[in-house]
C-alpha positions in Angstrom: 128.7 -244.1 9.7 129.1 -241.9 6.6 128.2 -243.0 3.0 131.9 -242.5 2.2 132.7 -245.4 4.6 130.6 -247.8 2.6 133.5 -249.4 0.7 135.5 -249.8 3.9 132.9 -252.2 5.4 134.0 -255.8 5.6 133.1 -257.6 2.4 133.8 -261.0 3.8 131.3 -260.8 6.6 129.2 -263.9 5.8 126.6 -263.2 8.5 126.0 -259.7 7.2 125.5 -261.0 3.6 123.2 -263.8 4.7 121.0 -261.6 6.8 120.8 -258.9 4.2 120.2 -261.5 1.5 117.4 -263.2 3.4 115.6 -259.9 4.0 116.1 -258.8 0.4 114.7 -262.1 -1.0 111.6 -262.0 1.2 110.9 -258.3 0.3 111.4 -259.0 -3.4 109.0 -261.9 -3.6 106.3 -260.6 -1.2 106.0 -257.0 -2.4 105.5 -258.0 -6.1 103.7 -261.3 -5.5 100.3 -260.3 -7.0 102.0 -259.5 -10.3 103.8 -262.9 -10.1 100.4 -264.6 -9.8 99.2 -262.7 -12.9 102.3 -263.8 -14.8 101.7 -267.5 -13.9 98.1 -267.2 -15.1 99.1 -265.6 -18.4 101.8 -268.2 -19.1 99.4 -271.1 -18.5 98.7 -273.0 -21.7 95.1 -273.6 -20.4 94.4 -269.9 -20.6 93.5 -268.1 -23.9 96.5 -265.7 -23.6 94.5 -262.8 -25.0 93.9 -261.0 -21.6 96.2 -258.3 -20.5 97.8 -257.8 -17.1 95.1 -255.6 -15.6 92.3 -257.7 -17.0 93.8 -260.9 -15.6 94.2 -259.4 -12.2 90.7 -258.0 -12.1 89.3 -261.4 -13.2 91.2 -263.1 -10.4 89.8 -260.7 -7.8 86.3 -260.6 -9.2 85.8 -264.4 -9.5 88.0 -265.8 -6.8 88.2 -263.2 -4.1 90.3 -260.2 -3.0 93.1 -262.2 -1.5 93.4 -264.6 -4.5 96.5 -262.9 -6.0 98.5 -263.4 -2.8 97.7 -267.1 -2.2 100.8 -269.2 -1.8 102.9 -266.2 -0.5 103.8 -268.2 2.6 105.7 -270.7 0.5 107.9 -267.9 -0.9 108.6 -266.6 2.6 109.8 -270.0 3.7 111.8 -270.6 0.5 113.2 -267.1 -0.3 114.8 -266.5 3.1 117.4 -269.3 3.2 117.8 -269.5 -0.6 118.6 -265.8 -0.9 120.8 -265.8 2.2 123.0 -268.5 0.5 122.6 -266.8 -2.8 124.0 -263.4 -1.9 126.7 -264.7 0.6 128.1 -267.2 -2.0 128.0 -264.5 -4.7 129.9 -262.0 -2.6 132.5 -264.5 -1.6 133.0 -265.8 -5.1 133.1 -262.4 -6.6 135.7 -261.1 -4.2 137.8 -264.3 -4.6 137.7 -264.3 -8.4 138.4 -260.6 -8.8 141.4 -261.0 -6.5 142.5 -264.1 -8.4 142.3 -262.5 -11.9 143.7 -259.2 -10.5 142.7 -257.3 -13.6 139.6 -255.2 -14.3 139.3 -256.6 -17.8 138.2 -260.0 -16.3 135.6 -258.4 -14.0 132.7 -259.3 -16.3 133.8 -263.0 -16.3 134.1 -262.9 -12.5 130.6 -261.5 -12.1 129.1 -263.9 -14.5 130.8 -267.0 -13.0 129.9 -266.0 -9.5 126.3 -265.5 -10.5 126.2 -269.0 -12.1 127.5 -270.8 -9.1 125.3 -268.8 -6.7 122.3 -269.8 -8.8 123.0 -273.5 -8.5 122.9 -273.2 -4.7 119.9 -270.9 -4.7 117.7 -273.1 -7.0 118.4 -276.2 -4.9 116.5 -274.6 -2.0 114.1 -272.5 -4.0 112.7 -275.0 -6.5 110.3 -276.8 -4.1 108.9 -273.4 -3.0 108.4 -272.5 -6.6 106.4 -275.6 -7.3 104.1 -275.1 -4.3 103.7 -271.4 -5.2 102.7 -272.0 -8.8 100.3 -274.8 -7.9 98.6 -272.3 -5.5 98.5 -269.6 -8.3 97.0 -271.6 -11.1 93.4 -271.3 -12.1 90.9 -273.3 -10.0 93.6 -274.4 -7.6 92.2 -277.0 -5.2 94.7 -276.3 -2.4 93.7 -274.2 0.6 97.2 -273.6 2.0 100.8 -274.0 1.1 101.4 -276.7 3.6 98.5 -278.8 2.4 99.6 -278.3 -1.2 103.2 -279.5 -0.3 101.8 -282.6 1.5 99.4 -283.4 -1.4 102.2 -283.1 -4.0 104.4 -285.4 -2.0 101.7 -288.0 -1.4 100.4 -288.2 -5.0 103.5 -287.5 -7.1 106.5 -288.2 -4.8 109.5 -286.1 -3.8 110.7 -285.9 -7.4 107.8 -283.6 -8.2 109.4 -280.8 -6.3 112.4 -281.0 -8.7 110.7 -281.9 -11.9 111.5 -278.4 -13.3 114.9 -278.1 -11.7 116.8 -278.7 -14.9 114.6 -276.1 -16.7 115.0 -273.8 -13.7 118.8 -274.0 -13.9 118.7 -273.7 -17.7 116.7 -270.5 -17.3 118.3 -269.0 -14.1 122.0 -269.6 -15.0 121.8 -267.2 -18.0 119.3 -265.0 -16.2 121.6 -264.5 -13.2 124.7 -264.2 -15.3 123.1 -261.4 -17.4 121.5 -260.0 -14.2 124.8 -259.7 -12.3 126.8 -258.5 -15.2 124.3 -255.7 -16.1 124.0 -254.7 -12.4 127.7 -254.5 -11.8 128.3 -252.6 -15.1 125.5 -250.2 -14.3 127.0 -249.6 -10.9 130.3 -248.7 -12.6 128.4 -246.1 -14.7 126.0 -244.8 -12.1 128.0 -245.2 -8.9 131.6 -244.7 -9.9 132.7 -243.9 -6.4 131.2 -247.1 -5.0 129.3 -245.3 -2.3 126.0 -246.4 -0.7 123.6 -244.8 -3.2 120.0 -246.1 -3.0 119.0 -244.5 -6.3 121.9 -246.1 -8.2 121.2 -249.5 -6.6 117.5 -249.3 -7.6 118.1 -248.1 -11.1 120.8 -250.8 -11.7 118.7 -253.5 -10.2 115.6 -252.6 -12.3 117.7 -252.5 -15.5 119.4 -255.8 -14.8 116.1 -257.5 -13.9 114.2 -256.2 -16.9 116.8 -257.2 -19.5 117.4 -260.7 -18.0 113.7 -261.4 -17.6 112.9 -260.5 -21.3 115.7 -262.7 -22.6 114.8 -265.8 -20.5 111.0 -265.7 -20.9 110.7 -268.8 -23.2 112.3 -271.0 -20.5 110.1 -269.5 -17.8 107.0 -270.5 -19.8 108.4 -274.1 -20.0 109.1 -274.0 -16.2 105.5 -272.9 -15.5 104.2 -275.8 -17.5 106.3 -278.3 -15.6 105.4 -276.9 -12.2 101.7 -276.6 -12.7 101.1 -279.8 -14.6 97.9 -278.5 -16.0 96.5 -280.0 -19.2 98.6 -280.8 -21.1 101.3 -282.3 -18.8 105.0 -282.6 -19.4 107.6 -284.6 -17.6 110.8 -282.9 -18.7 112.3 -279.8 -20.3 112.5 -281.2 -23.8 109.0 -282.4 -23.7 107.8 -279.0 -22.3 109.6 -277.2 -25.2 107.9 -279.4 -27.7 104.5 -279.1 -26.1 104.6 -275.3 -26.0 105.5 -275.1 -29.7 102.9 -277.7 -30.7 100.0 -275.9 -29.0 100.9 -272.3 -29.3 103.7 -272.0 -31.8 106.7 -269.6 -31.5 104.5 -266.9 -29.9 103.8 -269.4 -27.0 107.3 -269.0 -25.7 106.7 -265.3 -25.0 103.4 -265.6 -23.2 103.3 -263.3 -20.2 106.6 -261.6 -21.1 105.2 -258.2 -20.4 104.0 -259.3 -16.9 107.4 -261.0 -16.3 109.4 -257.9 -17.1 107.0 -255.7 -15.1 107.4 -258.1 -12.2 111.2 -258.5 -12.4 112.1 -254.8 -12.8 110.6 -253.5 -9.5 111.3 -256.8 -7.7 115.0 -256.8 -8.6 115.2 -253.1 -7.7 113.6 -253.8 -4.3 115.9 -256.8 -3.8 119.2 -255.0 -4.6 118.3 -251.8 -2.7 117.2 -253.8 0.3 120.3 -255.9 0.2 122.7 -253.0 -0.2 120.9 -251.1 2.6 121.2 -253.9 5.1 124.7 -254.7 4.0 125.5 -251.0 4.7 123.5 -250.8 8.0 124.9 -254.1 9.4 128.5 -253.4 8.5 131.0 -252.3 11.2 134.4 -250.6 11.0 137.2 -252.3 12.9 138.9 -250.5 15.8 142.1 -248.4 15.0 145.2 -248.3 17.2 148.0 -246.0 16.1 151.0 -245.7 18.4 153.8 -243.8 16.8 157.1 -243.2 18.5 160.4 -241.4 17.9 161.8 -244.5 16.3 159.4 -244.1 13.3 157.3 -247.2 14.0 153.6 -247.7 14.7 151.7 -250.3 16.5 148.8 -251.6 14.4 146.2 -253.4 16.4 143.1 -253.8 14.3 142.5 -257.2 15.8 143.5 -256.2 19.3 141.1 -255.5 22.1 140.3 -251.9 23.2 142.9 -250.6 25.6 142.0 -248.5 28.7 143.4 -245.1 29.4 146.2 -246.5 31.6 147.3 -249.4 29.3 150.4 -249.0 27.2 151.1 -251.3 24.2 154.9 -251.9 24.1 155.2 -255.3 22.5 157.8 -255.1 19.8 156.3 -258.2 18.1 153.3 -256.2 16.8 155.2 -253.1 15.6 155.5 -252.6 11.9 157.7 -250.2 10.0 155.8 -247.5 8.1 158.3 -244.7 7.3 161.5 -243.1 8.4 159.7 -240.0 9.5 160.3 -239.2 13.2 157.4 -238.2 15.5 158.2 -235.4 17.9 155.0 -235.5 20.0 155.6 -234.8 23.6 153.3 -236.5 26.1 152.6 -233.6 28.3 152.1 -231.1 25.4 149.0 -233.0 24.2 146.2 -233.4 26.8 143.9 -236.3 26.9 140.7 -235.7 24.9 137.6 -237.7 24.2 134.5 -237.2 22.1 131.2 -239.1 21.9 129.0 -239.1 18.8 126.1 -241.0 17.4 128.1 -244.0 16.2 130.5 -244.4 19.1 133.3 -242.8 21.1 136.8 -241.8 19.9 139.3 -241.2 22.7 142.8 -239.7 22.3 145.1 -240.6 25.2 148.7 -239.6 25.6 151.0 -241.7 27.7 154.5 -241.3 29.0 156.6 -244.0 30.6 159.2 -243.2 33.2 161.8 -245.4 31.6 161.7 -243.2 28.4 162.0 -239.8 30.0 165.4 -239.1 28.6 164.5 -240.5 25.2 161.3 -238.4 25.1 159.4 -241.2 23.4 155.7 -240.5 23.2 152.8 -242.6 22.2 149.4 -241.6 20.9 146.5 -244.1 21.4 143.4 -243.6 19.2 140.5 -245.9 20.2 137.1 -246.2 18.5 134.3 -248.1 20.3 
């Protein structure tokens, strides 16, 4: 498969989008997970907020062990797989549907933003419980030894609603985050990848730019979400109370705690996510078979959905013939020998057939099959 074939891949293949999305989500969260742990520590109101990224990371390792920055990663693997599978598949479906509905490039930005918003609603419904467990595991002096024990403890002591305490804040943050993210990504692709080919460098650059801009703008809501998820002193029960608590204790600057770590986390994480997703979308895509059977009458048989024919089969059903032009084809069966070629991605065979009933009409058919 050549890169030029990238845009011919089926964009409505839900299975491809879900598999690519799941792998991309897991890669995104796992590769950058230590920096995510640092961000959570820096956003905590219980911390002084004066330490930098490297100092916070070194302190975690020095006082709590080498593996401390990756504690809780298993929760993200469980949550990120299905949530990102639904996230990307729903986004692709909605984006294609809306762009076809609007049928104008000037509405593309609206289509990208709306698709991102709806996809986020689905994503956060599956991801929020994993976020709660993850951040409980990341906080300072966390009493939990594993993600499973953490989830069981939260359920027993705080009830099921604890897993969705920050859901409103998460949506309030992620809807603008993902809208900005998708709009910037798609616009960057138009600038860096005008031919819409599979281009890893363009996908990574667009993803990093989109993630960095969206992360910086939505940092204040991320600080409130961290407060609601960790429930460290002081505690908060809702988004409004969290906003007030942050301002009362840390002032306006409190809303931007950990912004540097958040941007540094999101830029490579989003780049990894998009490049991984686009790679697997490209690798898992398939091109449908082609059947072209021209005759002297100026018609062709198009059978994209038909099964592969053998060398001796002849497709003569007039019901699947479509008119393409008035140009006549003067191919003679015995003048064009049967040929076949096998390559890395399949086999293409050219078979010429002649039917006894058509000897006087000299009708000829050319069958091109790709398997």
